[in-house]
N, C-alpha and C positions, 0 to 999 in steps of 0.2 A: 207385341211392341216391345223394341228393345231399348233399355234405358240409355239414355246419353251420359258419359261419364264425362263431365268438362267444369274443370275447376274454374272457371269464369263465370260459373251460377252458383256458386258460393255466396252466403249471405251472412249477417252479423247480429245481432241480438240488439235491441237499443233501450238498455239499462239506463244510459242517461237521461233520457226524458222519460220514461216508462216508469221506473222506479223512484220515487222522490227520496231526496236526502232527509235524515231523521231531523224533526224539528223541536225542539222542546218546547212545551204549551208555557205560554206567559202567564205569569199570576201579577194580581196587584194586591197589595197589603188592605186589611180592611182598615180602614181609619176613620177619626172622627170627620162630623160635617164641618165644611170649611166657613161656614157661614155661625158658628157661635151656637147655633143652637143645640138642643140634647139630641145627643146620639144615644140610641138603646141597642145593646148587646146583647143577642139571646145566644144559647149552647145550644142550636138543634140537631149539632151531631154526637151529642152526649149519648143518646140511646144505641147510635150505630156503633158507637166505639164500644159500648159495653156488650154490645152485640158479639164483637171481637173478641173482646177479653173473656166472656164467661163461655162462649161456645169454644174456643180454640185457645188448648194450655199452650199451645205453641206461642201466640203472640204476648200471652198473660206471663210467662217466664220470664223474660226478661225486663218487664216492668216491676214483677214483683221482687228482683234480686236486687237492685238498685237500693230501694229503700230499708230492705233487710239490712243490706251490707252499711247503708250510712245511718240507719237509725237504730237499728236492733241490737246494739252495744251498750246501751244504757246511756245517760248523761251526767253530766256536774252540772252545779249551780251554789250559789251563797244559799246559807242556813235559811232565811227568810223565802226565796223563791222555792227551794226545796219543799217545802213545809206546802207551800200554795198549789204549786204541781202535783204534788202525789194526791192531792184532795180531788185534782181534775179527772173526771170519771165521764165525759161525755155523754152517753145514755144512760148511765149510772152502772154499767157493768164493763168500762174500759179504761183503760190507763192514759195518762199523757204520750208515752211512749206508741202505743195501737192509733191513739188521734193522729199522731204527726206522719206516722208509716201511712196510714190509708190517706190521710191527705197528700202526700209525696206520690202516690200510686195514682190517684187523680190527677194530679197536676202532671205526670208524665204521659200516662193514657189520652188524654183532653186538653192537656194544653193550660187551663185554668183549674185551680181548686178553691174553694172556699170552706168556712169553718164561722160559725157565728162566737162571737166573743162576749159573755156573759160576767158582768162585773155588780159587786153589790154597791149599797150608798156609798161606802168608802173609797168607790173607785177602785176595790181590789179583785181583780181576776179570781173567779169562783169556777169557770167551767169554761170548756169549748167543744161546739158540736159541730161534726163536719156535714157540711152541705152539698148536696148532691147537684150537680151543673145544669142540669137539663130544669132543675126549679128556679133557676138565677138569672135577674135581669139587669145588667150592670150598665148604669145610665152615664154617659160622658158628657161633659161641656166642654167645649173647643179639644184640648187636649188632657184635661183634668177629670179623673172621676168626683162624681158630684154626690152620688149614693148609690145603693145597692135595692132591689125589690126582690123579696122573697115568695113564691108562690107557695101559699099553704093548704091547697086544695080547692079552695074556694074564692079566694083573692088574691092580689099581690100586696104585701106587706111592705112598706120603706123602710130602711135600714140606715142609719147613717156612715161613712166609710170608717169610722172607728169602731164599728160594731161588726165588723165582717173582717177576718184573716182570710187575704187574697195574695194569691202568688201566682206566678207565671212561668210557663216550661219554655227558656228558649225564645224569647218574645224578640221579634225583628224589629228593626226602625222604630216607627211611631204606630206600628200595629197596636190596635184595642183587643187584642186577645194573644194569649199564648200557644205555643206551637204544639200540636197535637203527633205525639207518638205515633199513635196507630194509623193519624190520618197520611202523615210524611211517610210512613213506611206501607201504605196500603199495598202498592204494587208487589213489593216483595212478600208480604202476608197473604194477599191472594194466590201468588205462585205457588207458595207453603202449604198453605191449605188445599190448593188444588191437587197439587202432587202426593199430599198426604190421601186426600178422598179417593183419589184413581187408583193407588196403591190398594188401599183398603178394597176397592170395588173388584179388584182383579186377584186379591186373594180371594175373595169370599167365593167369588166364581170358581177357584181353583176346586173347590170342593165339587162343582158337577163335574160328571164323566169327561165330557168334551163332545164331539160333532158323531153322530151315529150315521152311518150310512145301508141300508135296508137293500135286502135284494128284495124288495117287493115296491109295487107302486099303488098300491091300495090305501087310499087314504085314511080308512078306518082302523088299518092294521096298524099302521105307522102311530096314530092317534092314541091307541091303545097302549102300544110298545113304550111310547113315550110317557104316559101316565105310569105304567109301572117302574120304569126309570127314576123317574121324578120322586116319586113316593120312596124309592129305595134309597135316594141321594139323601132326601130330607131326615129319613130316619136312622140313615147311617146303617143300612141291610145292605144283603148282597143282590145283585140283581142276574135272574136267570133266564136265559133266552136260547131258543133251539139253535143247536149248533150250523153256522153256514148260513144263518138269517139276518145277522147283522153284524157289523163291524164297529166297533167305537174308538176312535181316535180322539188324542188330547186337542185341545182347541191352539190353533198356531198363536204363538206369541213372541213378543221381541225377549230378549234376556231381562229376568230381573236385576241383573246388575247394572244394566243402564238406568232403569227407573231409582234404583237406589241411590247410586251416583248423585242422580239430578235431586233427589229428595235431600239426601246429606249436605247437597252444597247450598239449597234453597234456606234449609235449616241454619246454617251457619253463616248464610247472608244474614239471615233474620236477626241472631244474635250481633254480627257486626253494626249492621245500620241502627239497632237498637241500643248502643252505647254499652253492651255487656260482652265479654268474651265468654266464649261457650264453656269453658272452664272454671268460670264461677260457677256456673249452676250444677255441671255434671263433670265426672271426670273420664266418663265413658267415651272410649276415643281419643282420648287426649295423650300427648306424649308427658314424659316429665318436666322436661324443658318446655314446651308449649304451656303447659299448666302455670308454670313459674311466671311465663312471659305473662299469662293472660292477666296473673295478679299484679305484677308489676304496672301493666296498662291499665288497670281498674283503679289503682290508688288514685291517681289525680280526679279520676271521672267521680268517685263516690265524694272525695274530700271536697271537690267544689261544691256537690250537692250539700254537702254539711255545713259549707259556710253559708252557702246561700240561704239555709233555711235558719239558721241561728242569726242572722243580719235581718232577716225579715220578722222573726219575732221578736226582735229587741226593737226593733223600726214601728212594728203594728201592734205589738201586743204590751210593749215596755218590760220583758222579760230576758234575761240575758242567761243563757244555757250553752253549755259546750258538750257536743253529743260525742261519744268516746269512739275512739279510732279504732280499727280492728287492726290487728297484729300484722306488720310490714314485714314482707321480704326485702326491700330496698338497701337498709345498713349493710346485712351480711352479703349482700349480694355486688353491692359498692367496694366492701371491705376484701372479698377474695376476689373481685376483678383488679383491684391495684396490686395486689400479690403477683395473679398470672398473668401477667403480661402479653403471654403469647397465645392466654385461651381465645377461643371464639365462640364457646357456649357456655351455659350456664351447668353449674357442677351440682351433683346432688348433695354435697354438703352444704349447699347454699340455701338450704328451705329452712334454717333456724328462724323463726319468726322474734322481731322484735319491733316494741312498740316505739313509734316515731313523733307520739303527740301528748 
């Protein structure tokens, strides 16, 4: 039968009705009960967040870097407060700086962070102890927090609001909880982890020789030869086969460059959406100009984090501290930019650091 070549028989696809438009999933904020009754807030995502943090360093890296920059340079206060804070030791082996960095990591990763405030009979601060969020229950009445309850392993222990240091990360509207960076970045995190695991699996399988084409259909002989090849590959030894009995060819695979490009892309995206330029964590693959720009972009990010923590400590714990700001590249960059009106990129001489706080 001869095919009929008739242009009038052409058809088209129907993507308009068959492929739906992308629609963002709607989400409502977690808010307190409207009737004024008590609302109990549990932090049930904490263990999942810990899983991302402890099992995947790509996720932990951006979370770690912000507290290091914001609270890792020391602090200043008046003489009396300095004497008090140098004695704050958390579990007995910590410092005030470490307690605050710990608190900040939890706040960023989980959205809410907690520390118990311990005072003596004179109402003087004597210690602060970090509390993991999965052991905390926050109780709201209306839009106000009325108390906290801490799980001690056997029961919930009630705490007054002035006994718990509680900060929120990027709280939205009248939500009763902060925003977890791990949860908001979940899609990017999963893509990054998946890309890494895929590449790891492929690299591991590169150790294998590939596909063997045997010049026999005897199942027993093929199984025996496969075991010998498997043993040799496992032990890193030579494989000996009679001439012209088998042909070993590499696995058909796409270019590793495509996979590496995708892996690099999602890693960089993870830093971008995590509010940390990649150049803050590593100089690998970063140009000088990109590195300087990354530092300049990061300055208001960690500066805002410092100011928020200073204000929270004064409001909730009644201690005034000023966290030391890391060296800034902004003054020198601005000075040189004013001199070089025709310049369109940052020059190497502009990397001289200056303190602007």
